[in-house]
C-alpha positions in Angstrom: 27.4 -107.1 16.7 26.0 -109.4 19.1 25.8 -113.3 18.6 24.0 -116.1 20.4 25.8 -118.9 20.5 23.6 -122.3 20.9 23.6 -126.0 20.4 20.9 -127.8 18.3 21.2 -131.0 16.4 24.7 -131.7 17.8 26.1 -128.6 16.1 27.1 -125.1 17.3 24.9 -122.4 15.9 25.9 -118.5 15.8 22.8 -116.4 15.5 22.6 -112.4 14.8 21.0 -111.0 18.1 21.5 -107.2 17.8 23.8 -104.3 16.3 26.2 -103.4 19.1 28.9 -103.3 20.9 30.9 -102.0 24.5 33.8 -103.2 26.1 33.5 -104.0 30.2 36.2 -101.6 31.2 34.2 -98.8 29.3 31.4 -99.3 32.1 31.4 -97.0 35.0 29.1 -99.2 37.4 31.4 -102.6 37.6 33.0 -105.1 39.9 36.9 -105.3 38.9 37.7 -107.1 35.6 39.8 -110.4 34.8 40.3 -110.1 31.0 41.9 -113.1 29.1 43.3 -112.3 25.6 43.9 -115.0 23.4 45.4 -115.1 19.9 48.3 -116.2 17.8 50.7 -113.4 17.1 50.7 -110.7 14.8 46.3 -110.9 15.2 45.8 -107.7 16.9 46.6 -108.6 20.9 48.8 -105.9 21.6 46.3 -103.2 20.3 43.7 -104.3 22.2 45.9 -104.2 25.5 47.1 -100.9 24.5 43.5 -99.6 24.0 42.5 -100.8 27.3 45.2 -99.2 28.8 44.4 -95.9 27.3 40.6 -96.3 28.0 41.1 -97.2 31.5 43.5 -94.1 32.1 40.8 -92.2 31.1 38.6 -93.3 33.4 41.0 -93.3 36.1 43.5 -90.8 35.7 45.3 -91.3 39.3 45.4 -94.4 39.4 48.7 -96.5 38.0 49.1 -99.2 35.0 51.7 -102.0 36.2 52.5 -104.2 33.5 54.6 -107.7 32.7 56.0 -106.4 29.4 59.0 -108.3 27.7 58.3 -107.3 24.4 58.4 -103.8 25.2 55.4 -102.9 23.4 53.6 -101.6 26.5 56.3 -99.3 28.4 55.2 -96.0 27.1 51.5 -96.8 28.9 53.2 -98.0 32.1 53.7 -96.5 35.1 55.5 -99.1 36.4 57.3 -102.5 35.1 57.3 -106.0 36.4 60.1 -108.1 35.8 60.7 -111.9 35.5 63.6 -111.4 38.3 61.4 -109.8 40.8 60.3 -111.0 43.9 56.0 -111.5 42.8 55.0 -111.0 45.9 55.5 -107.1 45.5 52.0 -107.6 43.6 50.5 -108.0 46.7 51.1 -104.7 47.7 49.6 -103.2 44.9 45.8 -101.5 45.2 43.9 -99.3 42.9 45.5 -100.2 39.6 45.5 -102.1 36.5 47.9 -105.0 36.1 48.7 -106.0 32.7 50.3 -109.2 32.1 51.7 -109.8 28.4 52.9 -113.3 27.5 51.6 -114.5 30.9 53.5 -118.0 31.1 56.9 -116.2 30.3 56.4 -115.0 33.9 54.7 -117.9 35.2 56.4 -121.0 33.9 54.7 -123.5 36.2 51.6 -125.5 35.1 50.9 -125.0 38.8 49.5 -121.8 40.0 52.1 -119.8 42.4 51.1 -118.6 45.7 51.4 -114.9 44.8 49.1 -115.5 41.6 46.6 -117.1 44.2 46.7 -114.7 46.8 46.2 -112.4 43.9 43.0 -113.7 42.8 41.6 -114.0 46.1 41.9 -110.5 47.2 41.7 -108.5 43.7 38.6 -107.2 44.2 39.2 -106.4 47.8 42.2 -104.6 46.5 40.4 -102.9 43.6 42.9 -104.5 40.9 41.7 -104.8 37.4 43.8 -107.6 35.3 44.8 -108.3 32.0 46.5 -111.1 31.0 47.7 -112.3 27.4 48.4 -115.6 26.0 48.6 -117.7 22.8 46.5 -120.3 23.2 43.8 -121.7 25.9 45.8 -124.6 26.7 48.1 -121.7 28.5 45.5 -120.4 30.6 46.1 -121.4 34.3 43.2 -123.3 36.0 43.1 -120.5 38.8 43.1 -118.1 36.0 39.8 -119.5 34.0 37.9 -119.5 37.7 38.2 -116.2 37.8 38.4 -114.5 34.5 35.1 -112.3 33.6 35.6 -111.8 29.6 37.7 -113.8 27.4 38.7 -111.7 24.0 39.3 -114.0 21.3 41.3 -113.4 18.6 42.5 -115.6 15.3 43.7 -119.0 16.8 43.6 -122.4 15.3 43.4 -123.9 18.9 40.9 -127.1 18.7 37.9 -127.7 21.2 39.5 -130.4 23.2 42.0 -127.1 24.0 39.3 -124.7 25.0 37.5 -127.8 27.0 40.2 -128.5 29.1 40.9 -124.6 30.5 37.9 -122.8 30.1 34.1 -123.0 31.6 32.6 -121.7 28.5 34.4 -123.8 26.0 31.6 -124.1 23.8 30.9 -120.7 23.5 34.8 -119.8 22.8 35.2 -122.9 20.7 32.3 -121.8 18.6 33.6 -118.3 18.3 37.3 -119.7 17.6 35.9 -121.7 15.0 34.2 -119.0 13.4 37.1 -116.6 12.8 39.3 -119.4 11.4 36.6 -119.4 8.5 36.4 -116.0 8.8 40.0 -115.4 8.3 40.4 -117.2 5.5 37.8 -115.7 3.4 38.1 -112.0 5.0 41.7 -111.8 6.1 43.4 -111.0 9.6 42.3 -107.4 9.2 44.7 -104.2 9.5 45.8 -102.3 12.0 44.0 -101.2 14.0 40.6 -103.2 13.2 41.4 -106.7 13.7 38.6 -109.2 13.9 37.7 -110.6 17.6 35.0 -111.9 19.8 34.5 -111.1 23.5 32.8 -113.8 25.4 31.5 -113.3 28.9 32.1 -116.2 31.1 29.0 -116.7 32.7 26.7 -116.6 29.3 26.4 -117.4 26.1 26.5 -114.3 23.8 29.8 -113.1 22.1 30.2 -109.9 21.3 31.9 -109.2 17.3 34.1 -106.6 16.7 35.7 -105.5 13.5 33.5 -108.6 12.2 31.0 -107.8 9.1 27.7 -108.6 9.7 26.7 -110.2 6.0 29.2 -112.7 7.0 27.1 -115.6 8.6 27.5 -119.3 8.9 26.8 -122.2 10.9 29.5 -123.8 12.6 30.6 -127.4 13.2 31.1 -128.4 16.7 34.6 -130.1 16.1 
């Protein structure tokens, strides 16, 4: 189910456009992706990361998946692991791989982007590195990541609009679907494994793909 998000009379509206869904990593012809996954604990983020890894490996069985996995929920899917104590400049040696950074801010404590991260953003396309990072709320997204993120996967989080506005270029869309999810979860529940509700937001557009959200649940969302 694809939604179009627009503003009218100072209100944010979410309009059902067409029934469909497709994850960006399933497309055969594409540039490198950088997916930001945002949501509180136990809302389906890890399940989604695991699915991304599994689908990525199917399409690129000869390439490696490298990851920072502090909770050890992905270790059975990773070819190599990155630790907090590692010299992170080793990331610059990576090529043709998927880099997964779960609980990203446990690895990058500073609000100012470190040199290894800036360098990675500059050359990830050239090095053919797909990236997935996971944070609990939008305020934890570093600016350098928000500039390069191609898609956001937004799970349940009670972040206010200001938290999105400070960090995310498409904050109107992200805030709208986040508010929608808060209302949806309050009525329908958080979901059961593996079908947790979430939205996929293209960082360059005004559309969001709803996943595991029932089509009959349509409401106007106020811009708070």
